N, C-alpha and C positions, 0 to 999 in steps of 0.2 A: 187750394185744391189738394185732393189726395191723388198723387200721380204715381204711376207704375212705370219705371224704366226697365226694359228687358234687353239683354245682350247675351250672345252665346258665350264669348270668351271675355275674361276680365283681367288679363295680364298685360303684356306689352303690346303696344300698337296705338296708332292714332285714334281709331274709333273708341278704344277702351279708355284712353286718357280723356277724350272729349266727354264721354258719358260720366266719368268720375267727376270732372270739373262742372258739368251741367248739374249733376245731382247735388253737389255742394252748393252751387250758386242758388239753385231753387230752394234748398233748405234754409240758406241764409235769408231768403226773402219771406220765410214763414210758411212755405208749402210743406205738406207732409209727403215725404218722398220715400218710396220703396224701390229697391233695385234688385232684380233677379238676374243671376248669371252664374257661370262657372266660377268656382273659388280661384282667386288669383291675387297677385301682389298689389293690384290697384286698390283693393279694399283697405289696405293699411292707411291710405291717404284720404279716406272718406270722412266727411264731417260726421260727428257722433250722432247728429240728428237724422242722418240717412239710415234707414233700416235695410241692411244688406241681407239677402236670403240666397245662400248658395244652392244652385240647382244645375246639375250636369246635363244640359240640354243636348239632345242628339236625335238623328233621324230615326233610330230604333226607339220605339216608344212614343212616337210623335203624338198619337191620339191621347195617350196618358198625360203628356205634358200640357196639351191644350186644356184638358179638363182639370188638371191641377191648377193651371192659371185661372181658369174660370172660377174655381172655388176660392182662390186667393183674392180675386177681384171682388167677389161678393163679401167675403169675410172682412175685408179692410175698406169697404165702401169706396173703391177706386173710382175716380171720376174721369180719368183719361189715361190711356195706355200709349207709351212711346217706345217703338221698337227700333233696334239698331242691329245690323247684320241680317243676312237672309233668313236664317232659321228663326231668329227671335221675332222678326217682322211677321213672318208667316204664322207662327204660333200665336203671337200677340193679337193679330188681326182676327183670328178665329175665336179666341177667348173673349175679345172685346165684342164681337158680334153676338156671341151667346149670352153676354151679360148686358147688351145694349148700351155700351159706352163708346165714345169716339176713340179712334186709334190713329196716331200719327206715326209716320215712318221717316227715318233719315237714311238717304241713300249715300253711303260713304264711298261706294265704288261705281259700278255701272248699273243702269236700270235692269238690263237683262240678267245680271247676276243677283242683285239684291231683292228684286221683286219680279220673279219669273211668272207666277201664276196670275191668270186673268181674274180668278175669283178673289185673290188677295188684293189685287189692284182695285177692284170694285168696292171692297169693304173699307178701304182706307179713307179717313176723313180729310187728311192733309198730308202732303209729302214735302220734306225738306231736302233740297239738293245742296251739296257742298261745293259744286263747281258749275260753271255755265255750260260745259259740255253735257253734263247729265241733265241739266234743265232743258237743253234742246232735245234730248232724247224723250224726256217726259212730255214736252210740248207736242210731240208727234203721237203720243198715246191717247186715244180717245177717252179712256177711263180716268186719266190722271191730269190731263192738260189744264183743267180749270181749278186744280187744287194743289198747286205746287209753288214753292218759293225758294230762292237761293239764299242760304245763310251759311257763311263760313264757320267752321268749328273754331271759335275763339279760344285763345290761349291765355294763360295766367300772366299777370304782370308781377315783377319782382323789384324790390328796392335796388337801386344801383349800388352794389357793394363791391364790385370788381371793376378795375380799369383794364382795358384791353392791352395785350402784350404784342408788340410788333412781331410780324412774321410767324404768328401762331395760328394755325389752321385747325378747325374742329369739324368733326363729322359725328352725328348722333342718329342712331337707328337701332331697330332690332337686328340681330346678327343672323338673318336668314340667308338663303342662297343668293338672292339677287343683290341685297345690300352688301353682302360679303364680296361679291364680284367687284364692285366699285371700290370698296375699302382696300382690297388686295391690289387692285390696279394702282391706287394711290401709294400704298406702302412699297410695293415691289418696283414699280416703273416710273412713278411721278416724283415722289419725294427724293430718291437718290439723285436724279438728274437736276432737280432744282437746288439741291444743297450746294452745288458748285457756284451758283450765282448768288444764292442767299444763304450764307453759312449759318445764320441764326434760326433758320426755318425749323419748325417742329410741328408735329401733328398729334392731336389728342382725339381719340375715338371713344365715344360714349355708347353704351348699350351692351346687350348680352343676347345669347341665343345659341342655336345648334351649331353654328359655324365659328363660334368663339375660339375654339382651340386652333383652328387653321389660321385665324387672324393673329392670335397670340404668337404662333410659331413664326409667321412672317414678320411681325413686329420685333421679335427677338433677333432675327437674322439681320434686319435693318439696323438695329441698335448695336450689333457687333461691328458694323462698318461705320456707323455714325452714332456715337454715344448719346444716349438720352434724347433721341429725336422723336420716337414714337411712344406715346403713353396710352394705355388702355384704361379708361376711367370707370368702366363697368356700368351697371344699370343705375340710373338716377331718376328720381321723381321730379326733379327741378331742372330740367334741361335748359330752359330759358335763362335761369340764373347762372348755370355753368357757362353758357355761351357768352356771358358778359366779359369773360377773360380772353375771348378770341379776337384776332385781327380780321380773319376771314372765315366764314362758315360755308361749307358745302352741304347743301340740303335741298329737300323738296317737301311739298305738302305741309303737314303740321310742324315738322322740324324746322322748315324754313320760316314758318310763322313765329315759332318760338324765338328764332334768331332775330327776326326783324323787329319784334316787339321789344327785344333786349337792346335794340339799337345797333345791331351788328351788320356789317356789309355781308351780303349773302349771294353766293353763286348757285343758281338753280340747276340742280343736277340729280339724276338717279340712274338706275340701271338702263333705262330706255332712252333718256334724252339728256344731252348736255347743253344747257342754255347759256344765258349771259348773267352777269352780275345784276341784281335787281337795282333799278335806277328810276329816276323820274320819267324817263322815256318809255320804259317797258312795264312799270308797276301795274297798271290797270290790266294789261294783257295777261301778265303772269298771274295776277290775282284771280282773274276769271277762270283759270285752270287750276286753282288751288296751289299755285306755285310749282306746278309740273310743267316743264318746258316743252309742251306739245308742239310738234312740227320741227323740232331740232333733231339732229342726228344722235346716234348712240355715242357715249363717251369713248374716247381713245386717249392714250397717254400723251401724244403730242399736242392735241387740242387742249387738254387739261393744263399742260405745262404753259401753253401760250396764254390761256385765260388767267391763270394764277399769276404769271409773270406780269401781265398787263395790269392787274390790280396793284401789285406791289410797286410797280413803276409809276402808277398814277394814283397813289393812295389818297392824296389830299382831295382830288376831284371826286373820287367815289365817296369819301367820307362827307364831303359837303352835300352831295346829292342825297345821302342817307339822312343827314340832319334835316334837310328840307322836306323829306317824306314822312318824318316821324309823327307829325300831327295826323296825317291821313292814316298811317299804320295803326295808331292807337284808337282811332275812330272806327276802323274796319275790322281789326284782327283780334281784339281782346274778348275775354269771356263776358265782360259787362255789355259789350256791343252785341254779341250773339244772343245773350240771354233776353234782352229786350225784344229782339225780333222773334225769338222762339216763343215767348209768352204771347205775342200777338198771334202766332200760328195756333197756339193752344186755345186761345179765346175764339178764334175763327172756327176751329174744329168743334168747340162746344156749341157755338151758335148754330152752325150748320147742322149738327146732329139734332139739336133741339127743334130746329125748323122743320126737319124732315120727319119729326115725330117718332124718333127711335127711343 
């Protein structure tokens, strides 16, 4: 197929990384893939067969962008449009309607945020949800309930080139305000108190963003008290590979999936919720929410200390549980798993579109 992927931003973030990996996987299977979005560092990792077209999408000039996409679809004989993020989904759906091709949307967040318009919902051929919570929202929408499916944003697999280092904690994310809050909590309040019990303990933080300087200052202050305890690894395009050196990863959503595919024990946590270490007992429940610990309380220093201490005190049991989960993880969370399901959605969208005579 000739496929057009559209996304507003193409720099750091889970949706952006997923779109890059999806584009590469589709190209590897012989599809002609075009990707339209704002210029960003993800383009450096695109397969050379993917044709990236930089376009600074924005609310100002909305109609212009719709007709620009309409011309692009016609010029390149696009057979299917796949939108990611609110603006790209909206513009893509209108351009697809004007050219009479099917449009698929992936909801990376909440339905009310990603697909607000009733008109856009009506025009979509198929909808992909990345968590069960979103699927339940879609099931209550009359215009979407019969054309949705849950597909996790699969992550890349890397050869096992690192062995884990005992008492090495990792956290990887964009350094925005919410992630920075949790990183600073770890650096300022959690790590110093854990060092007394676990002298070998160290923390590596991956990522970059507007709060990086604040995080760097806190890391420097911590290292003045505890030498070489906190390392800032910067932005990486291979987070899953980096995670292989970790003993414990603190993460949620796509970062958690990167860690789990890498075989690392993972504590599900973000700004909103501090959950448990992923295990055989809670894997299915956490997977259903894209490894966000919905229903758990907001993180605090004392609870983080207790959960991290529990892991280090019972490492063998947690490692055994992770080993037992690995076959399920590879079947559920990898790019190859999500690609097969995504192609099924594409084929269903094409058939539905043809059947309706568009």
